[in-house]
KEKOL-651543 format. One line per field, with one value per residue (C-alpha): residue number from 1; residue in three letters; x, y, z. Coordinates in Angstrom, 1 decimal. Layout:
% residues N
nr: c(NUM,...)
rest: c(ala,...)
c1: c(X,...)
c2: c(Y,...)
c3: c(Z,...)
***
This chain:
% residues 646
nr: c(1,2,3,4,5,6,7,8,9,10,11,12,13,14,15,16,17,18,19,20,21,22,23,24,25,26,27,28,29,30,31,32,33,34,35,36,37,38,39,40,41,42,43,44,45,46,47,48,49,50,51,52,53,54,55,56,57,58,59,60,61,62,63,64,65,66,67,68,69,70,71,72,73,74,75,76,77,78,79,80,81,82,83,84,85,86,87,88,89,90,91,92,93,94,95,96,97,98,99,100,101,102,103,104,105,106,107,108,109,110,111,112,113,114,115,116,117,118,119,120,121,122,123,124,125,126,127,128,129,130,131,132,133,134,135,136,137,138,139,140,141,142,143,144,145,146,147,148,149,150,151,152,153,154,155,156,157,158,159,160,161,162,163,164,165,166,167,168,169,170,171,172,173,174,175,176,177,178,179,180,181,182,183,184,185,186,187,188,189,190,191,192,193,194,195,196,197,198,199,200,201,202,203,204,205,206,207,208,209,210,211,212,213,214,215,216,217,218,219,220,221,222,223,224,225,226,227,228,229,230,231,232,233,234,235,236,237,238,239,240,241,242,243,244,245,246,247,248,249,250,251,252,253,254,255,256,257,258,259,260,261,262,263,264,265,266,267,268,269,270,271,272,273,274,275,276,277,278,279,280,281,282,283,284,285,286,287,288,289,290,291,292,293,294,295,296,297,298,299,300,301,302,303,304,305,306,307,308,309,310,311,312,313,314,315,316,317,318,319,320,321,322,323,324,325,326,327,328,329,330,331,332,333,334,335,336,337,338,339,340,341,342,343,344,345,346,347,348,349,350,351,352,353,354,355,356,357,358,359,360,361,362,363,364,365,366,367,368,369,370,371,372,373,374,375,376,377,378,379,380,381,382,383,384,385,386,387,388,389,390,391,392,393,394,395,396,397,398,399,400,401,402,403,404,405,406,407,408,409,410,411,412,413,414,415,416,417,418,419,420,421,422,423,424,425,426,427,428,429,430,431,432,433,434,435,436,437,438,439,440,441,442,443,444,445,446,447,448,449,450,451,452,453,454,455,456,457,458,459,460,461,462,463,464,465,466,467,468,469,470,471,472,473,474,475,476,477,478,479,480,481,482,483,484,485,486,487,488,489,490,491,492,493,494,495,496,497,498,499,500,501,502,503,504,505,506,507,508,509,510,511,512,513,514,515,516,517,518,519,520,521,522,523,524,525,526,527,528,529,530,531,532,533,534,535,536,537,538,539,540,541,542,543,544,545,546,547,548,549,550,551,552,553,554,555,556,557,558,559,560,561,562,563,564,565,566,567,568,569,570,571,572,573,574,575,576,577,578,579,580,581,582,583,584,585,586,587,588,589,590,591,592,593,594,595,596,597,598,599,600,601,602,603,604,605,606,607,608,609,610,611,612,613,614,615,616,617,618,619,620,621,622,623,624,625,626,627,628,629,630,631,632,633,634,635,636,637,638,639,640,641,642,643,644,645,646)
rest: c(met,glu,asn,gln,leu,asp,val,met,asp,asp,ala,gly,his,thr,glu,arg,ala,gln,trp,val,leu,asn,ser,pro,ala,pro,arg,gly,pro,trp,his,glu,leu,thr,gly,phe,ile,arg,glu,thr,val,phe,cys,arg,arg,arg,arg,gly,leu,pro,pro,pro,ser,ser,lys,glu,arg,ala,val,ser,phe,met,lys,gly,val,phe,pro,ile,leu,ser,trp,gly,lys,asn,tyr,arg,leu,ser,met,phe,lys,asn,asp,val,met,ala,gly,leu,thr,leu,ala,ser,leu,ser,ile,pro,gln,ser,ile,gly,tyr,ala,asn,leu,ala,lys,leu,asp,pro,gln,tyr,gly,leu,tyr,thr,ser,ala,val,pro,pro,leu,ile,tyr,ser,leu,met,gly,ser,ser,arg,glu,ile,ala,ile,gly,pro,val,ala,val,val,ser,met,leu,leu,ser,ser,leu,val,gln,lys,val,glu,asp,pro,ala,ala,asp,ser,ile,ala,tyr,arg,lys,leu,val,phe,thr,ile,thr,phe,phe,ala,gly,met,phe,gln,ala,val,phe,gly,leu,phe,arg,leu,gly,phe,leu,val,asp,phe,leu,ser,his,ala,val,ile,val,gly,phe,met,gly,gly,ala,ala,ile,val,ile,gly,leu,gln,gln,leu,lys,gly,leu,leu,gly,ile,thr,his,phe,thr,asn,lys,thr,asp,val,ile,ser,val,leu,lys,ala,val,phe,lys,ser,ile,his,gln,pro,trp,tyr,pro,met,asn,phe,val,leu,gly,cys,ser,phe,leu,ile,phe,ile,leu,ile,ala,arg,phe,ile,gly,arg,lys,glu,lys,lys,leu,phe,trp,leu,pro,ala,ile,ala,pro,leu,leu,ser,val,ile,leu,ser,thr,leu,ile,val,phe,leu,thr,lys,ala,asp,lys,his,gly,val,thr,ile,leu,lys,his,ile,lys,arg,gly,val,asn,pro,ser,ser,ala,asn,gln,leu,thr,phe,asn,gly,pro,his,val,gly,gln,ala,ala,lys,ile,gly,leu,ile,ser,ala,val,val,ala,leu,thr,glu,ala,ile,ala,val,gly,arg,ser,phe,ala,ser,ile,lys,gly,tyr,his,leu,asp,gly,asn,lys,glu,met,val,ser,met,gly,phe,val,asn,ile,ala,gly,ser,leu,thr,ser,cys,tyr,val,ala,thr,gly,ser,phe,ser,arg,thr,ala,val,asn,phe,ala,ala,gly,cys,gln,thr,ala,val,ser,asn,ile,val,met,ala,ile,thr,val,leu,val,ser,leu,glu,leu,phe,thr,arg,leu,leu,tyr,tyr,thr,pro,thr,ala,ile,leu,ala,ser,ile,ile,leu,ser,ala,leu,pro,gly,leu,ile,asp,ile,arg,glu,ala,cys,asn,ile,trp,lys,ile,asp,lys,leu,asp,phe,leu,ala,cys,ile,gly,ala,phe,phe,gly,val,leu,phe,ala,thr,val,glu,ile,gly,leu,leu,ala,ala,val,thr,ile,ser,phe,gly,lys,ile,ile,leu,thr,ser,ile,arg,pro,ser,thr,glu,glu,gln,gly,arg,leu,pro,gly,thr,asp,thr,phe,ser,asp,ile,ser,gln,tyr,pro,met,ala,ile,lys,thr,pro,gly,ile,leu,ile,ile,arg,ile,asn,ser,gly,leu,leu,cys,phe,ala,asn,ala,asn,phe,ile,arg,glu,arg,val,met,gln,arg,val,ser,glu,asp,gly,asp,val,thr,lys,glu,asn,ala,glu,gly,cys,ile,gln,leu,leu,val,leu,asp,met,ser,ser,val,ile,asn,ile,asp,thr,ser,gly,ile,leu,gly,leu,glu,glu,leu,his,lys,asn,met,val,ser,lys,cys,ile,glu,leu,ala,met,ala,asn,pro,arg,met,gln,val,ile,gln,lys,leu,lys,leu,ala,lys,phe,thr,asp,lys,ile,gly,gly,his,val,phe,leu,ser,val,ser,asp,ala,ile,asp,ala,ser,leu,ala,ser,lys,leu,val,asn,phe,ser,ser,cys)
c1: c(-39.7,-40.3,-41.9,-38.7,-36.5,-38.6,-38.3,-34.2,-34.1,-36.7,-34.1,-30.8,-32.6,-33.4,-29.8,-28.3,-30.1,-29.2,-25.4,-26.4,-28.2,-25.9,-22.9,-20.4,-20.2,-17.6,-14.8,-15.4,-13.9,-11.8,-10.1,-10.1,-7.5,-5.7,-4.9,-4.7,-2.0,-0.3,-0.1,1.2,3.8,5.0,5.8,2.7,3.6,1.9,0.0,1.3,4.8,6.8,7.3,10.8,14.0,15.2,18.3,15.4,13.8,16.7,18.0,14.9,14.4,17.6,17.0,13.8,14.9,18.5,17.3,21.2,21.9,19.3,20.9,24.5,25.4,24.4,26.6,29.0,31.3,30.2,26.8,29.9,30.4,27.5,26.7,29.9,29.1,25.5,26.6,29.0,26.5,24.1,26.9,27.4,24.1,23.1,26.1,24.8,20.7,21.4,23.4,20.3,17.6,19.4,19.1,15.7,14.6,16.7,19.7,23.0,24.6,26.4,23.2,22.1,25.0,25.1,21.7,22.9,25.8,24.4,20.5,22.0,24.0,20.8,18.6,21.1,21.4,17.7,15.9,14.7,14.0,17.4,16.7,15.6,17.7,17.5,18.4,16.6,14.2,12.7,8.9,9.8,12.5,9.9,7.0,10.0,10.6,7.4,6.0,9.3,9.5,6.2,7.5,11.0,12.5,15.7,17.0,16.7,17.9,19.5,20.7,17.0,15.5,17.9,17.4,13.5,14.3,17.0,13.9,11.1,13.2,13.5,9.4,9.1,11.2,9.4,6.0,7.7,8.9,6.0,3.9,5.3,5.7,2.5,1.2,-0.8,0.5,-3.2,-2.7,-0.7,-2.9,-5.3,-3.3,-4.4,-3.1,-5.1,-4.2,-0.4,-0.5,-2.4,-0.1,3.3,2.3,1.7,4.4,6.4,5.3,5.7,9.4,9.9,9.1,10.7,14.2,13.5,15.2,18.3,18.0,17.6,19.8,17.4,18.3,15.1,12.4,9.2,9.0,5.4,4.8,1.9,2.1,0.4,2.9,6.2,5.1,4.1,8.0,9.4,7.8,8.9,12.0,11.9,12.4,15.4,19.2,19.6,22.4,21.8,24.8,22.7,20.0,22.6,24.0,21.3,19.1,22.7,23.0,19.2,19.4,22.3,21.0,17.4,19.4,21.4,18.2,16.9,19.8,19.8,15.9,16.9,19.9,19.7,23.3,24.1,21.7,24.9,24.9,21.8,23.2,26.5,24.7,24.3,27.6,29.3,27.3,28.4,32.0,32.0,30.0,31.8,35.1,33.7,33.2,36.8,38.1,36.2,35.8,32.0,31.2,32.8,30.2,27.2,27.2,25.5,27.8,27.8,31.0,32.2,30.8,32.0,34.3,34.1,31.8,28.3,28.6,26.8,23.4,21.8,22.7,20.6,17.2,14.4,12.0,11.0,10.3,7.7,7.8,7.6,3.7,4.9,7.3,5.5,2.6,5.0,7.1,3.7,3.3,6.5,6.6,3.5,4.6,8.3,6.4,4.1,6.7,9.2,6.7,5.2,9.0,10.2,6.8,7.1,10.5,10.2,6.9,9.4,12.1,9.1,9.8,7.5,7.7,6.5,5.2,5.3,9.0,9.6,8.2,10.2,13.7,12.6,11.6,15.3,16.8,15.4,16.2,19.8,20.2,18.5,21.5,23.7,22.7,20.5,17.1,13.7,15.4,13.2,13.3,13.6,12.1,14.8,17.9,16.1,15.5,19.0,20.0,17.4,19.2,22.9,22.2,22.2,21.5,21.1,21.2,25.3,25.2,23.2,26.5,29.0,26.9,27.4,30.9,31.4,29.4,31.6,35.1,33.5,32.7,35.7,38.0,36.0,34.6,36.4,36.3,32.6,33.2,32.8,29.6,26.6,23.3,22.2,23.3,21.6,18.6,18.9,19.2,16.4,14.1,15.7,13.8,10.7,8.5,9.4,6.7,4.3,2.0,-0.5,-1.1,-2.1,-4.4,-6.1,-6.6,-7.8,-10.2,-11.4,-12.2,-13.2,-14.4,-14.4,-10.3,-9.9,-11.8,-9.1,-6.9,-7.4,-8.2,-4.4,-3.0,-5.0,-4.2,-0.6,-0.6,-2.7,-3.1,-0.9,1.1,-1.3,-4.5,-3.7,-3.6,-6.0,-8.5,-7.6,-8.2,-11.0,-12.7,-11.4,-12.9,-16.1,-16.0,-15.6,-18.8,-20.9,-20.2,-21.0,-24.1,-25.6,-24.9,-26.3,-29.1,-29.6,-32.4,-31.0,-32.1,-30.7,-28.4,-29.6,-28.4,-26.9,-27.1,-25.9,-28.0,-26.2,-27.0,-30.3,-28.6,-25.1,-26.7,-29.9,-30.2,-31.0,-34.2,-36.4,-38.5,-42.5,-43.5,-39.6,-37.7,-34.2,-32.2,-28.4,-27.3,-23.7,-22.7,-19.8,-21.9,-25.6,-25.6,-26.8,-25.6,-27.7,-29.9,-32.5,-31.3,-31.1,-34.8,-36.1,-34.4,-35.4,-39.1,-38.8,-37.9,-40.9,-43.1,-41.5,-41.7,-44.8,-46.2,-44.7,-45.7,-49.3,-48.8,-47.8,-50.0,-47.5,-48.8,-47.4,-44.8,-45.0,-41.0,-38.2,-35.1,-32.3,-28.6,-26.3,-23.1,-21.4,-23.1,-19.8,-21.1,-24.7,-25.3,-29.0,-29.7,-29.2,-31.5,-34.0,-33.9,-34.5,-37.3,-38.8,-38.9,-39.8,-43.4,-43.7,-43.4,-45.9,-48.8,-48.2,-48.7,-45.0,-42.5,-39.0,-36.1,-32.6,-29.6,-26.1,-25.3,-22.3,-21.1,-21.3,-24.5,-26.3,-25.0,-26.5,-29.9,-30.4,-29.5,-32.2,-34.4,-34.9,-34.4,-37.6,-39.7,-39.2,-39.8,-36.2,-36.4,-32.2,-30.3,-26.7,-27.8,-30.2,-30.9,-31.8,-34.2,-36.1,-36.2,-36.8,-39.7,-41.0,-40.9,-42.4,-45.1,-44.4,-44.6,-48.5,-49.3,-52.8,-53.3,-53.0)
c2: c(36.4,33.1,34.2,36.7,33.8,31.3,34.5,34.8,31.2,31.2,33.8,32.2,29.2,31.4,33.2,29.7,28.3,31.4,30.6,27.6,28.7,31.8,30.4,30.9,29.1,26.3,26.5,25.6,22.4,24.6,25.9,22.8,21.2,24.2,24.3,20.6,21.1,24.5,22.4,19.1,20.6,23.3,24.1,25.0,28.5,29.5,31.9,34.9,34.4,36.5,34.9,33.1,34.5,32.8,31.9,30.1,28.7,26.8,26.0,24.5,22.8,21.0,19.9,18.7,16.3,15.2,15.2,14.3,17.7,18.7,16.0,15.8,18.7,17.7,13.9,13.1,10.6,8.7,8.5,7.3,4.2,2.9,3.5,1.5,-1.5,-1.5,-1.5,-4.2,-6.5,-5.5,-6.3,-9.5,-10.6,-8.6,-10.3,-13.9,-12.9,-11.4,-13.4,-16.0,-13.4,-12.6,-16.5,-16.7,-13.7,-15.9,-13.6,-14.3,-13.9,-10.6,-8.6,-9.1,-8.0,-4.8,-4.2,-4.2,-1.5,1.4,1.7,2.1,4.7,6.7,6.3,7.4,10.8,11.0,8.8,9.9,7.0,6.0,2.8,1.1,-1.5,-1.1,-4.1,-6.9,-8.9,-12.0,-11.2,-8.7,-11.0,-14.1,-11.3,-10.6,-14.0,-15.2,-12.7,-11.3,-15.3,-15.3,-13.0,-13.7,-17.1,-17.0,-20.2,-19.5,-16.0,-14.1,-11.2,-10.3,-11.3,-8.9,-6.2,-6.9,-7.1,-3.4,-1.8,-3.0,-1.5,2.0,1.6,1.1,3.5,6.4,5.0,5.7,8.5,10.0,8.5,10.7,14.2,14.0,12.8,10.0,7.5,6.2,4.3,2.5,1.6,-0.4,-3.0,-2.6,-4.1,-7.6,-7.9,-7.7,-10.3,-12.8,-11.5,-12.3,-15.6,-17.0,-15.7,-16.8,-20.2,-20.5,-19.3,-21.8,-24.7,-23.6,-23.9,-27.6,-26.9,-25.8,-28.0,-31.3,-30.0,-30.6,-29.5,-29.6,-27.7,-25.3,-22.1,-21.6,-20.4,-21.8,-24.4,-27.6,-26.9,-26.7,-30.4,-31.9,-30.9,-32.1,-35.4,-36.0,-34.9,-38.1,-40.4,-38.4,-38.6,-36.3,-35.9,-36.5,-34.5,-31.1,-32.0,-32.6,-29.5,-27.1,-28.5,-28.7,-24.7,-24.2,-25.4,-23.5,-20.5,-20.8,-21.8,-18.9,-16.6,-18.6,-17.3,-13.8,-13.7,-15.0,-12.8,-9.4,-8.7,-11.2,-10.0,-9.9,-13.9,-14.4,-11.3,-13.0,-16.6,-16.6,-15.4,-18.1,-20.7,-19.3,-19.4,-23.3,-24.6,-23.4,-24.5,-28.1,-27.9,-27.1,-29.3,-32.4,-31.8,-32.2,-30.6,-33.9,-35.7,-34.2,-31.0,-28.2,-25.0,-21.3,-21.5,-18.1,-14.9,-11.8,-9.6,-5.6,-2.9,-2.0,-2.0,0.5,-0.5,2.4,0.8,-2.0,-0.6,-1.3,1.2,0.3,-3.8,-5.7,-6.2,-2.5,-2.5,-6.1,-4.4,-0.8,-3.2,-5.6,-2.4,-0.9,-4.0,-3.9,-0.4,-0.6,-3.7,-2.7,0.3,-0.9,-3.2,0.1,2.4,-0.6,-1.3,2.5,3.6,0.6,1.7,5.6,4.6,3.1,5.7,8.6,10.2,10.6,9.1,11.3,8.4,10.8,11.5,8.0,7.2,9.9,8.3,4.6,6.1,7.4,4.7,2.5,4.8,4.9,0.9,0.4,2.2,0.8,-3.1,-3.3,-5.0,-3.3,-2.8,-1.4,-2.1,-5.2,-5.8,-8.9,-6.5,-3.5,-5.1,-6.6,-2.6,-1.7,-4.0,-3.0,0.5,2.4,6.1,7.4,5.9,6.2,2.4,2.4,3.7,1.4,-1.8,-0.2,0.0,-3.0,-5.1,-2.7,-4.4,-7.7,-7.6,-6.6,-8.5,-11.7,-12.9,-15.7,-16.7,-18.0,-20.3,-23.6,-21.7,-24.6,-23.6,-25.5,-23.0,-20.3,-22.0,-22.7,-19.1,-18.3,-20.4,-19.3,-15.5,-17.0,-17.5,-13.5,-13.4,-15.7,-13.8,-15.7,-14.5,-11.1,-12.8,-14.2,-11.3,-10.0,-13.1,-11.8,-8.0,-8.0,-11.2,-9.0,-7.6,-11.4,-12.6,-10.0,-11.7,-15.4,-14.4,-13.2,-16.0,-18.9,-16.4,-16.6,-20.0,-21.6,-19.3,-16.7,-13.7,-11.1,-13.4,-13.4,-9.2,-9.1,-11.3,-9.3,-5.9,-6.7,-8.4,-4.8,-2.9,-4.8,-3.9,-0.2,-0.2,-2.6,-0.3,3.0,1.9,0.5,3.1,2.6,5.0,5.6,6.6,8.9,10.2,12.8,11.3,12.3,15.5,16.9,18.3,15.4,12.8,9.7,6.2,4.7,1.3,2.0,3.5,2.3,5.6,7.6,9.3,9.8,12.8,12.3,12.9,13.3,11.0,11.7,9.8,9.9,9.4,7.3,8.0,10.3,10.6,10.7,9.7,7.8,4.6,5.2,7.4,4.7,2.7,5.6,6.5,3.2,2.9,6.0,5.5,2.1,3.8,6.0,3.2,1.3,4.2,4.8,1.9,1.5,5.2,3.8,0.7,2.8,5.2,8.3,9.8,9.6,11.2,14.7,15.8,14.0,15.4,14.1,14.3,15.3,15.8,12.7,13.7,15.8,15.9,15.3,14.5,15.3,11.5,12.1,15.3,13.6,11.2,13.3,15.3,12.2,11.6,14.8,13.7,10.8,12.6,15.4,12.6,11.4,15.1,14.9,17.7,17.1,19.3,19.0,19.5,20.4,20.2,20.5,23.3,21.1,20.0,23.1,24.9,22.5,22.0,25.9,25.8,22.8,24.5,22.1,24.2,26.2,23.0,22.1,25.2,26.4,23.5,24.0,23.9,23.7,21.1,18.3,19.9,23.5,21.7,20.2,23.3,25.6,22.7,22.6,26.8,27.2,24.5,22.4,19.3,19.0,16.6,15.8,12.8,13.1)
c3: c(29.9,28.7,25.6,25.2,25.3,22.7,20.7,20.7,20.4,17.7,16.1,16.7,15.0,11.9,11.8,11.7,8.9,6.5,7.6,5.6,2.8,2.2,2.3,-0.5,-3.5,-4.0,-6.3,-9.9,-11.5,-13.1,-10.1,-8.4,-11.4,-11.5,-7.6,-7.3,-10.0,-8.4,-4.9,-6.7,-8.8,-7.1,-2.8,-0.9,0.9,4.2,4.0,6.2,5.3,2.7,-0.7,-0.4,-2.2,-5.6,-3.4,-0.7,-3.3,-4.6,-1.0,-0.5,-3.7,-3.3,0.1,-0.9,-3.5,-1.7,2.0,2.8,2.3,5.7,8.1,6.6,8.1,11.5,11.3,13.6,13.6,16.2,14.2,11.3,13.8,14.2,10.2,9.5,12.2,10.5,6.9,6.9,8.9,6.1,3.0,4.6,4.2,1.5,-0.9,-0.5,-0.5,-3.8,-5.9,-4.8,-5.9,-9.2,-9.9,-9.1,-11.3,-14.3,-14.3,-13.9,-10.4,-10.7,-11.9,-8.6,-7.0,-9.1,-7.7,-4.0,-5.7,-7.4,-6.0,-2.4,-3.2,-5.3,-2.1,0.6,-1.3,-2.5,0.0,3.5,5.6,7.8,8.1,5.1,3.3,-0.5,-3.0,-4.7,-2.9,-3.5,-4.0,-6.6,-8.5,-8.6,-10.1,-12.9,-13.4,-13.7,-16.0,-18.4,-19.4,-20.8,-23.4,-23.4,-22.7,-20.6,-22.1,-25.1,-25.6,-22.5,-23.9,-25.3,-21.5,-19.6,-22.0,-21.5,-17.6,-17.7,-19.9,-17.2,-14.6,-16.5,-16.7,-13.3,-12.3,-14.9,-13.1,-9.8,-10.1,-11.5,-9.1,-6.4,-8.5,-9.0,-5.6,-7.4,-4.0,-4.0,-6.6,-4.6,-1.9,-4.1,-3.2,0.5,3.6,3.3,-0.4,0.5,3.5,0.7,-1.7,0.1,1.6,-2.1,-3.2,-0.2,-1.1,-5.1,-4.2,-1.8,-4.0,-7.1,-4.8,-4.9,-7.8,-6.6,-3.3,-5.5,-7.9,-10.9,-13.9,-16.1,-14.1,-15.1,-16.0,-14.5,-11.0,-10.0,-7.6,-9.2,-12.1,-10.1,-8.1,-11.4,-12.4,-9.1,-8.9,-13.3,-11.3,-9.0,-12.8,-13.5,-12.0,-9.3,-6.5,-3.2,-1.9,-3.0,-0.7,2.2,1.9,1.0,4.2,6.5,5.9,5.9,9.7,10.7,8.9,11.2,14.0,13.9,13.6,16.6,18.8,17.8,18.8,21.7,22.7,21.2,21.5,19.1,16.3,14.2,14.2,12.0,9.8,8.8,9.2,5.2,4.1,6.1,4.9,1.7,2.9,4.4,1.7,-0.9,0.9,1.5,-2.4,-3.3,-0.6,-1.6,-5.6,-4.8,-8.2,-9.4,-8.2,-9.0,-6.8,-9.2,-8.4,-9.8,-11.5,-13.0,-11.9,-14.1,-12.7,-12.0,-11.2,-12.8,-16.2,-18.4,-19.7,-21.6,-25.1,-24.0,-23.5,-26.2,-26.2,-30.4,-30.3,-30.4,-26.6,-25.5,-24.4,-22.6,-20.9,-19.9,-18.3,-16.8,-15.3,-13.8,-12.2,-10.8,-9.7,-7.7,-6.0,-4.9,-4.0,-1.9,-0.2,-0.1,1.8,4.4,5.2,5.3,7.5,10.3,11.0,10.9,13.2,15.8,15.9,16.0,12.3,9.2,6.0,3.3,0.9,-2.0,-1.4,-1.4,-4.8,-6.1,-4.7,-5.7,-9.1,-9.6,-8.1,-10.5,-13.3,-12.3,-11.7,-15.5,-16.9,-14.8,-15.1,-12.1,-11.8,-10.2,-6.8,-3.6,0.5,1.9,5.2,6.3,5.5,7.0,10.2,10.4,9.6,12.2,14.9,14.0,15.3,11.7,12.6,8.7,5.0,5.4,6.4,2.7,1.2,3.6,2.1,-1.6,-1.5,0.5,-2.6,-5.3,-3.8,-3.5,-7.2,-8.0,-5.9,-4.2,-7.7,-8.3,-5.2,-5.5,-8.8,-6.5,-4.6,-4.6,-5.9,-3.0,-0.5,-2.8,-2.2,1.4,1.8,-0.1,2.1,5.3,4.5,3.5,7.0,7.4,4.1,5.6,8.0,9.7,12.6,10.6,8.2,11.6,12.3,9.1,9.3,13.0,11.9,8.8,6.6,3.4,4.0,4.3,1.0,-0.4,1.4,0.3,-3.3,-3.6,-1.8,-4.0,-7.3,-6.5,-5.8,-8.1,-11.0,-11.9,-10.3,-12.2,-12.3,-8.0,-7.8,-10.4,-7.8,-4.9,-6.7,-7.7,-4.4,-3.3,-5.1,-5.3,-1.1,-2.2,-4.7,-2.2,0.3,-2.2,-3.3,-0.4,2.5,5.6,7.2,10.8,13.1,15.5,19.2,21.8,24.4,27.8,29.0,25.8,22.4,21.1,18.3,17.1,16.2,18.8,17.6,18.9,21.8,23.4,26.2,22.8,23.6,20.7,20.1,19.7,16.2,14.9,12.7,12.6,9.9,8.9,5.7,5.8,2.4,1.3,-2.0,-2.8,-6.2,-9.2,-7.5,-4.6,-4.9,-5.0,-2.1,-0.3,-0.8,-0.1,2.8,4.3,3.0,4.7,8.4,7.6,7.2,10.2,12.7,11.7,12.6,15.8,17.1,16.4,18.2,21.3,20.8,21.1,17.8,14.2,12.5,11.5,10.7,9.0,9.3,6.8,8.3,5.8,7.8,5.9,2.2,0.7,-2.3,-4.6,-8.0,-10.1,-9.5,-5.7,-6.2,-8.0,-5.6,-2.5,-4.8,-4.7,-1.2,-0.8,-2.8,-0.8,2.6,1.3,0.6,4.3,5.6,7.0,6.8,5.3,6.8,6.1,8.7,8.4,4.4,3.2,1.0,-2.3,-1.3,-0.2,-3.4,-6.1,-3.8,-4.3,-7.8,-8.5,-6.1,-3.9,-0.5,-1.9,-2.7,1.3,2.5,3.0,6.0,6.3,9.5,10.9,13.2,14.1,17.3,15.5,13.3,16.2,18.5,15.6,14.6,18.0,18.7,15.0,15.8,12.5,14.3,15.3,18.0,17.0,14.4,10.6)
***
């Protein structure tokens, strides 16, 4: 009876081994490419369903491009009331912030308001997030000013500078749309979470230092963004005439805004107070300057803001000048940074509400937002965390709150811009400064340090790069460190020795599970790498040989018998190249010289196909198994392992 069971088990092992060896060939590179394009460009239809009609395809396409068609039919009056309240609250924060961010981007104040008008309207039609608030943000504004003024000086030629900004916005929108249409969202992931934390922190400090110009009323200031240049400019300005009233006004209302924010956090019912505090600051400070004639005594003011809604800027886009290449490069950087912030913000609040946000659709919508913005006198717009938080706290239900905000901004552009003539620039500086603490996440930086030291290295690389050099160098340093981490992991993958967990057929790392039992005479090694290739083949071969030598020495000392079988668990290896196969062949030769058999467990489709083509499976005697357990049982059953001495 026992012999019959052994024969049946042996037959089962052999049959399962044939499943692996006779697995179908994978799709070739051409089929992979065409399949990717088909799934990317065209909607993927579920199997088993009849093909949709032309009308159904058209409706599905329109709903995919304009999500408002999906949720709009279920829109109710109660939702509209909440959205109107949220939109008005959002506008009260957006108007003063937009003016300040335009100043940060070295543009006239109205361009910040333009960017808070048309982009939110486009996003409300095409975007899938219900909470995200679209408009100018501090980081992108600073990014543009730091990069563009190296190409065109806004002080020397403001028109050329503005045209270049619109062209960059167009390129940014095109890149974003292409990323979404071809599902290239992984490009945005190059800026990892740790990189963004460091970049935002460094950018916040630089932005804060730059606001000293407005806060102190300094007329001559540096155009550079690194902290050393900014501090030098501040110290040089001490010897120049400056007016303390600017500092008094700015600091007074900065304290007021921060107190309002503190109260709003303590009392959730007063969520509207921190939202309207910036607008109240603008109104009150403007009245103070107007009534006291403080502008006659050195207080710098905004003066004229152009009246009227967004004018067309299509004729200002330049694609044939000497700076087109620079515009495309800056557009790409701006597109990636803006998308990273928008998707991070959108997904954060979508997870709170319990729905999924499609990153590729968001990229397409943000792309069209910025393309339309570049044609209507806007610069790069994205999702703002601070305004989105206000929108969420105000009880927004849908993207209609963006529409309400945009209409309010358009009405303000038409009717109220003249009232902002006496607004002091120190107030704009205080509004920007009040938004910066949210960009510096010290707690998250400490958390990154605890979890992953290499991630923290990328974080501080971005932080110090932005702080002491330039935005490009900061991002480049962080991305380089992140790539270095990936390359290091790829060329130095781990190999783990496995043992059987008591009472199971599961084999796991003996370092992680000390209770795992080794099988006498058998060494099981798992290769923890998705790709066995030219970059890591020799390293893996050497590590396996080292483990064989170490394990052989230990077994001899303990008199447990020498190693007779080496089993490679290939379940993690997705693909292999010729260098990887050559490494396995050299490993096999070394094993043969040591009288050790080599077996493989659970190779993936691409791997087993290439090993068969290279005839490596024949060289190891067809010792390829579905699992480590099958390899061990089959080896013991066929007396492959001989417990006599080598």
